[in-house]
Structure formats: C-alpha cells, structure tokens
ROPAFI-926267 format. One record per residue (C-alpha): x, y, z. Coordinates in steps of 0.05 Angstrom, whole numbers, padded with zeros to 5 digits, always signed. Example, Ala and Ser with C-alpha at 12.3 -4.5 7.8 and 13.67 -1.06 7.14 Angstrom:
BEGIN
+00246-00090+00156 +00273-00021+00143 
//
This chain:
BEGIN
+01181-00273-00186 +01128-00327-00190 +01072-00277-00201 +01113-00242-00254 +01122-00308-00291 +01047-00323-00286 +01028-00254-00313 +01077-00261-00371 +01044-00328-00391 +00973-00302-00390 +00940-00288-00457 +00875-00250-00468 +00832-00309-00448 +00874-00320-00387 +00868-00248-00366 +00792-00251-00373 +00790-00314-00331 +00835-00283-00279 +00791-00221-00277 +00728-00262-00270 +00758-00303-00213 +00782-00240-00178 +00712-00208-00183 +00681-00273-00159 +00727-00272-00098 +00708-00200-00084 +00634-00217-00090 +00641-00275-00041 +00679-00234+00010 +00636-00172+00003 +00568-00205+00000 +00578-00266+00044 +00525-00279+00096 +00546-00248+00163 +00550-00293+00224 +00480-00303+00254 +00446-00273+00193 +00379-00304+00174 +00383-00365+00127 +00359-00365+00056 +00370-00395-00014 +00441-00397-00040 +00453-00335-00084 +00484-00334-00153 +00550-00295-00158 +00539-00221-00174 +00464-00230-00187 +00441-00258-00120 +00373-00292-00118 +00350-00255-00180 +00308-00313-00204 +00271-00321-00138 +00200-00296-00146 +00184-00228-00115 +00110-00244-00105 +00084-00261-00036 +00066-00333-00055 +00138-00348-00076 +00164-00316-00012 +00115-00356+00030 +00145-00419+00002 +00214-00395+00023 +00186-00381+00093 +00161-00453+00097 +00231-00477+00081 +00275-00428+00120 +00230-00405+00176 +00195-00340+00197 +00257-00298+00187 +00296-00311+00123 +00339-00273+00073 +00349-00266-00002 +00399-00226-00042 +00382-00178-00099 +00447-00161-00133 +00491-00141-00074 +00433-00120-00029 +00413-00167+00027 +00338-00168+00042 +00306-00199+00104 +00234-00222+00103 +00193-00230+00166 +00135-00279+00163 +00078-00298+00210 +00042-00258+00264 +00090-00276+00320 +00152-00252+00283 +00118-00190+00254 +00093-00170+00323 +00163-00179+00351 +00192-00135+00297 +00141-00079+00293 +00111-00076+00362 +00158-00107+00413 +00219-00076+00379 +00185-00010+00364 +00248+00029+00345 +00286-00025+00307 +00253-00021+00239 +00229+00050+00229 +00273+00075+00172 +00261+00068+00097 +00315+00043+00050 +00328+00080-00015 +00286+00043-00067 +00315+00064-00134 +00250+00052-00172 +00212+00101-00128 +00270+00146-00109 +00268+00177-00179 +00202+00208-00160 +00197+00210-00084 +00271+00227-00071 +00268+00207+00002 +00219+00263+00016 +00147+00265+00039 +00115+00217+00087 +00117+00146+00060 +00190+00139+00037 +00227+00188+00082 +00266+00173+00145 +00294+00206+00207 +00280+00277+00228 +00246+00297+00163 +00199+00237+00166 +00179+00251+00238 +00163+00324+00223 +00125+00310+00159 +00085+00253+00189 +00068+00292+00251 +00045+00351+00209 +00001+00308+00164 -00027+00269+00223 -00046+00334+00259 -00081+00360+00196 -00121+00296+00186 -00140+00294+00260 -00163+00366+00257 -00210+00351+00199 -00232+00284+00228 -00245+00302+00300 -00247+00378+00304 -00297+00394+00250 -00326+00325+00234 -00313+00345+00162 -00289+00277+00138 -00354+00241+00154 -00392+00297+00119 -00348+00291+00057 -00360+00216+00055 -00436+00222+00064 -00440+00273+00008 -00395+00231-00037 -00438+00169-00024 -00497+00205-00057 -00455+00219-00120 -00431+00146-00120 -00500+00118-00114 -00525+00165-00169 -00470+00139-00214 -00490+00066-00199 -00563+00084-00212 -00545+00117-00279 -00523+00048-00304 -00598+00030-00303 -00588-00041-00279 -00542-00058-00338 -00475-00092-00331 -00417-00045-00317 -00346-00045-00291 -00346-00004-00225 -00270+00003-00223 -00260+00077-00236 -00327+00100-00209 -00307+00072-00141 -00235+00097-00148 -00259+00168-00164 -00308+00167-00106 -00255+00144-00056 -00203+00192-00083 -00251+00250-00076 -00248+00243+00000 -00173+00253+00006 -00177+00304-00051 -00225+00345-00009 -00174+00344+00047 -00113+00359+00003 -00142+00404-00051 -00205+00429-00018 -00251+00402-00072 -00275+00339-00105 -00273+00319-00179 -00332+00300-00223 -00332+00228-00246 -00334+00255-00317 -00271+00298-00308 -00223+00270-00361 -00161+00300-00329 -00172+00269-00261 -00195+00203-00292 -00128+00202-00329 -00090+00214-00264 -00127+00155-00232 -00111+00110-00291 -00038+00130-00290 -00032+00115-00216 -00069+00049-00222 -00021+00026-00277 +00040+00049-00239 +00020+00011-00176 +00006-00051-00217 +00072-00048-00255 +00113-00033-00193 +00100-00103-00168 +00127-00138-00230 +00193-00175-00225 +00215-00143-00291 +00202-00074-00263 +00241-00088-00200 +00303-00104-00240 +00312-00029-00239 +00329-00034-00165 +00388-00080-00179 +00423-00036-00230 +00389+00032-00238 +00449+00064-00272 +00441+00015-00330 +00366+00004-00329 +00348+00077-00336 +00372+00071-00408 +00336+00005-00421 +00263+00002-00443 +00215-00035-00398 +00157-00026-00349 +00200+00016-00302 +00200+00070-00355 +00124+00070-00354 +00123+00075-00278 +00169+00136-00280 +00131+00168-00337 +00064+00158-00302 +00089+00189-00238 +00119+00247-00276 +00051+00262-00307 +00017+00257-00239 +00067+00305-00209 +00051+00355-00265 -00022+00351-00245 -00004+00363-00172 +00039+00423-00191 -00020+00455-00226 -00063+00446-00163 -00009+00475-00119 +00000+00534-00166 -00074+00551-00161 -00068+00550-00085 -00008+00596-00086 -00046+00646-00129 -00107+00645-00082 -00071+00633-00016 -00097+00671+00045 -00054+00654+00106 -00110+00676+00152 -00161+00629+00121 -00129+00561+00103 -00178+00516+00065 -00142+00450+00061 -00076+00412+00069 -00039+00451+00015 -00059+00519+00045 -00037+00497+00115 +00028+00469+00087 +00044+00535+00051 +00035+00569+00118 +00081+00518+00152 +00134+00532+00099 +00136+00604+00124 +00141+00582+00196 +00196+00531+00186 +00244+00572+00144 +00294+00569+00201 +00291+00493+00203 +00309+00468+00133 +00322+00397+00158 +00247+00390+00171 +00237+00393+00096 +00179+00442+00091 +00190+00466+00020 +00156+00463-00048 +00189+00398-00069 +00169+00361-00006 +00098+00390-00011 +00092+00358-00079 +00114+00290-00053 +00068+00296+00008 +00009+00309-00038 +00028+00249-00079 +00035+00206-00016 -00033+00226+00010 -00071+00220-00055 -00041+00153-00072 -00047+00124-00002 -00118+00151+00005 -00141+00123-00061 -00110+00058-00087 -00114+00009-00028 -00182+00033-00004 -00214+00031-00073 -00184-00038-00084 -00214-00061-00018 -00283-00037-00039 -00277-00071-00106 -00260-00136-00070 -00321-00125-00026 -00365-00124-00089 -00330-00186-00115 -00345-00224-00050 -00417-00200-00048 -00432-00228-00118 -00396-00293-00101 -00429-00300-00033 -00501-00275-00040 -00521-00306+00027 -00470-00261+00062 -00495-00201+00023 -00566-00218+00045 -00545-00220+00119 -00511-00152+00113 -00574-00122+00081 -00618-00152+00135 -00575-00119+00188 -00577-00053+00150 -00653-00056+00144 -00660-00072+00218 -00613-00019+00245 -00619+00037+00194 -00677+00023+00148 -00685+00059+00082 -00704+00129+00105 -00635+00155+00121 -00561+00146+00105 -00516+00102+00147 -00471+00142+00194 -00411+00125+00236 -00456+00123+00297 -00489+00061+00267 -00425+00020+00265 -00426-00006+00337 -00496-00033+00324 -00477-00069+00261 -00427-00123+00281 -00440-00168+00221 -00429-00113+00170 -00366-00093+00207 -00343-00166+00207 -00354-00172+00131 -00313-00109+00119 -00256-00135+00162 -00258-00203+00129 -00255-00168+00061 -00191-00133+00083 -00162-00198+00110 -00181-00244+00053 -00170-00191-00001 -00098-00185+00023 -00091-00117-00010 -00018-00102+00006 +00014-00170+00017 +00085-00145+00031 +00076-00072+00050 +00133-00023+00038 +00204-00045+00054 +00234-00019+00118 +00306-00015+00141 +00338-00036+00206 +00350+00029+00244 +00403-00003+00287 +00438-00070+00298 +00385-00116+00325 +00369-00189+00339 +00303-00217+00315 +00279-00288+00331 +00351-00307+00346 +00381-00277+00282 +00428-00218+00277 +00405-00162+00230 +00456-00107+00219 +00436-00034+00217 +00417-00013+00146 +00390-00082+00125 +00327-00081+00082 +00269-00115+00118 +00200-00132+00094 +00143-00154+00139 +00099-00202+00099 +00031-00176+00121 -00004-00232+00082 +00029-00284+00127 -00005-00253+00188 -00073-00247+00153 -00070-00321+00134 -00031-00348+00194 -00059-00418+00209 -00043-00409+00283 -00087-00346+00287 -00147-00359+00242 -00197-00416+00246 -00207-00422+00171 -00152-00377+00140 -00164-00399+00068 -00239-00387+00069 -00278-00321+00065 -00310-00325+00133 -00337-00263+00170 -00345-00307+00232 -00271-00295+00243 -00292-00227+00271 -00353-00248+00312 -00355-00278+00381 -00403-00332+00406 -00457-00278+00417 -00451-00249+00348 -00415-00187+00372 -00355-00158+00336 -00287-00180+00362 -00219-00152+00346 -00163-00199+00323 -00090-00185+00339 -00066-00217+00274 -00109-00169+00233 -00053-00124+00206 -00074-00097+00138 -00050-00028+00159 +00016-00056+00186 +00035-00037+00258 +00084+00002+00300 +00111+00071+00283 +00102+00060+00209 +00029+00040+00215 -00014+00070+00159 -00025+00144+00172 -00096+00142+00143 -00120+00080+00181 -00178+00116+00217 -00200+00151+00154 -00198+00086+00115 -00242+00051+00167 -00292+00108+00163 -00295+00105+00088 -00300+00029+00084 -00359+00026+00131 -00398+00085+00101 -00387+00068+00028 -00400-00006+00037 -00462+00002+00081 -00492+00055+00036 -00482+00014-00028 -00515-00047+00002 -00570-00005+00032 -00590+00021-00036 -00570-00036-00083 -00566-00110-00089 -00501-00128-00125 -00509-00185-00175 -00466-00217-00229 -00488-00207-00301 -00518-00269-00333 -00463-00318-00350 -00409-00277-00315 -00378-00285-00246 -00324-00241-00216 -00260-00281-00204 -00235-00292-00134 -00163-00295-00160 -00126-00230-00152 -00080-00194-00201 -00011-00186-00171 +00023-00118-00175 +00047-00078-00115 -00024-00090-00090 -00067-00152-00097 -00127-00127-00136 -00188-00159-00168 -00186-00179-00241 -00232-00138-00287 -00305-00154-00271 -00374-00127-00284 -00435-00124-00238 -00509-00108-00239 -00530-00056-00187 -00604-00069-00176 -00639-00014-00135 -00673-00040-00072 
//
C-alpha cells in the first residue's frame, strides 16, 4: 500500500531519480570490494577509477600509497596491480600456477580473438606455446640457423648505416626492419629488403598500433566496447592497423599453401600447415588457419617491437654516455678486433658489453606493465584475497627500479651487472622478459640478437649526436616505453 502510494506520487523527474538510485545500489552491491581484497582508490559509481592514469608512473604513485598489491576499477572490472620485486616473485615464481591465464581484453580481442600464443589461455595456449617453442628451439639449437641469420643481417644493417655517409639520420625503421628480418626468416623463410615499401608499411602500422594501445583514450574501448566500436578515436586506428597487417600475413600464408611440400618444411608456416593435418582430431588444440594467422602476428610483433626499441635505446644511451661507449669499443677491440664479426662465443669474454646491454634493458624499461594476466584460481597474495578471474598486472618497471634491489636505480649504470672483479653478474630483480610460465617465449632469441647487433654496430661505428642535437632520455609512453624521435651520426671506425 505504501509503495503503491509512493509510485502514484512520482513524476518523470522522480522516476529518473528513483532509477538512478536503484542503479547506484546495484553498482555498490555488484562491484563492492570483496573481503580481504587489495586496497585502492575509491571508485566513482558506474565508471570506477576511470580518471586514474593508466601509465606506469601514475600506478607507481598508487603503489606508494596503497602498498605492493593494490586494486583499481575500470567500469565494473576490478584490476589488481602487483609492484616490487618481492611481490612479483611471489606471484609469478612462488605461485607458479596462480596467474597463468589471460583475460579477454576487448581492444585486442577484436583481432586476436583469444587465439595464438600471447593472448590465449588453457589447453589451446599450452599446445600453441609448446609448438612454437619447439620450432624456435629447433632452429636455435639444432641447426644454429638463428645465429647465422643474425650475422648475415648485421652486414645488411651496417651497410645501411654506412650508406648514410656520416650524415645525420633517424635509425628507427632501419633497425626495426633488421630486427624483424630475423623472426621473419623463421616465420616466412625469408627476409625483406629495407627498401621494400610493403614491409615498411607493415612495420609502421604495427609501431603506431603499439604506441596508441597504451593511451588512456584508446583503453576506454575496454570499458564499453559495445558503444566505443561506433565512436571515432585511436582505438579505431589500432583495429584498422591490425586488420591491414593481417591482410599482409594472409598473403604470405597463401604463398606457402601454394608451394607447400610436407616432406620439406622451410619455416614456421610450413611446419604449422603440417601440424594442422596431424591435429585434425584435436580441434581444441586450435591448429587451424585462423590460429595460424594470429600465431604469425604474435611472433612477428613480439620478435620486432620490443627488441628494436631496446636497440634504439642503446643508441640513445651511447650518444648520451660517450665514455661508456668508449669502454664497450675498447672491450670489442681487445676481444674481437676488427678482422671478424662478433659471435655468440665472444659473449662470455665481454662482461662489460653484456652489462651495458642488460642495463639498457633495465633502464629503458621497455614494457613497464607487461600484458595483463588473470587469476587462474582463488589465491592469496601478500595477505590479500584475489578471486579466480581477477585481472592482474605485474608492474615490471617496479622490479627494474626497485630501490631495495639496485644500488643506483635511477641512474644508467652498467656496474649494476658487474661484480668486484669486473665479471658479469646476474640480478634476480632483472625481469624485462617477465617470469614464470608466461615468461617471454623469445627470451633466448632476443638475448642473441641484442648482443650480436649491438656489438657489431659498435665494432664498426662510433655513434655520435649531430651538432646541436642530443637524443632525449625521456621516453614516449604507449604500450611500450620507446625513445622519442632522434637522429645520429654513424662514423665508421
């Protein structure tokens, strides 16, 4: 009777207010913080912490306030961030099976669809990762092909640097093309000329997509994809860029299908086509044409962007710290000389060069947040309860700059990786490739490339800033932390 009287008295404004209060109550009940859940800033109704910065610096400030395990809300989704070496090690190493799944990330799901290697989960992920890992190991250890590919590519890269004739140039896409040619040789069975306009366009599209994916405006898509797919914005560019890259991959796969000889597989695509025939009775493993396309995208992107960005940072640091460059070149001259190329066999005898490369990865902070993971089961981390299905992000930057682990975390200092006798030393908090079961699939290949490309460039050139120019040490924040545009002089030695 009372409710009937109230309803009869409500006008349009009253109904709107009633509806709002009802939805507010539903939001509070549905999205309230569970008992024992990590602390975090108070969220706005419906929107969550939408105005909290998504960059790693903003998140580090939250960590300072709320501790090494804290939470934020994006719309109705609760996200847990894990900061500092101790907490990251507990999550990824000590609790090896707790954070192995991937959440559905709407921005990327449009393209990756939960397939492939990077963004898949469960049985399909295990089968795809194992297959890719076996293929990379076969090339890397069985035939020693990867080192050969890199040594050959180094000659093309140095020729391209030499063609600049000591004049100022931006090395961005020369380096990106060189790096991408290594994984391209594995996936496609061939490299691409630096003058190839089609492949150059693919590299530019991917570079732009990776940059835009880290923008807060782009990530609005993850909060309300049903609405945002009709709204203009950088997310549309991300999707368009990936669509064009996929078309390029389809053309490469089509060529392989036309030339495929199951008795003589040449590369990853050929071997995968063979695996599709073998796994027809196991559809859950995902060996089909659609997954092949996503796997190719995974491998090309993972084997290009972060590694090329690391090498660009290396050049930035060399022009900013010429004394360090001089020490690297002295070691190269002493161990290798000028009569032959550096090889992997030289790395154990070049601790300073190895230390500079590692410090470049640490200080460059290439992937500050890594890819989000998802709690695979109900778990407790650092005293906090994290329900199964919760998004989690390990802030890799917080380990690379952890004041409890590094003597001078905010300084570019290769001594971090050298012992009292000048020999290379490993550091547990060095986690640029993440850790645990989701550790970067291409870690070993990346280490090979970084050493061989870097050592060869400094063997043959002195890298200098153009007169009146100096490469900035401040990064550009996207999904990766990349150098701002810069030019160099490559002076032959």
